C-alpha positions, 0 to 999 in steps of 0.5 A: 220731456219736462214736468209742470205744475197742474192744478189737478195736483193742488190740495187746496192749501196754498202754502203746501201747494206752493211748496209742491210747485217749487218741488216740481220746478226743481224736478223740471230743471233736472229733467231739462238739464238731463236733456242737455247733458247737464244732469250731474250739475243740476243734481248737485243743486237739487240735492242741496234743495231737497236737504232743506225741502224735506224737513221744512215741507214735511214739518209744515204738512205734518203740523197741518195734519195735527191741527186738523186731527188727520186720521191718516197722520201716522201713515202719512208720517211714515211715507215722509220718513221713507222719502227722507231716508231715500233722499239721505241715502242718495246724498250719502252715495253721491258724497262717497262715490261722487255723482254719476249718471246712475244717481241722476236716473235714481233721483228722477225715478224717486221724484217721479214715484213721489209725484205719482204716488204721494203728491197726486194721491196721498196729499190730495186725500189730505186736502180733501179731508182738510176741506171737509173738516173746515167746511163743517 
């Protein structure tokens, strides 16, 4: 069971779409590694990636929202903060407990929920807003 980028996830801002593509690629690597019993090793790589990704990607996305005076900025910002909190919590757990299968499953669930609820809905709405505001 892999996961791949679909154009239906595109928000229409190339830089953001490319960052989302990279996140999905990393998520797919974790899913693939889980199928071959290598999930724990891949999770170590994914955690290092996520540590950087959440800060750079969210910073880019939030700057775009401010630039376009996005009315849902505060709510979007709160979702980003929540995701960062979840990433940090998972990283702290794995540092103190070591990485286990439980952490691999939790990461898979976290990323799947983020994909389904944030990227495919909230970010898509942001893309529609930006398109409509630049079309004026």
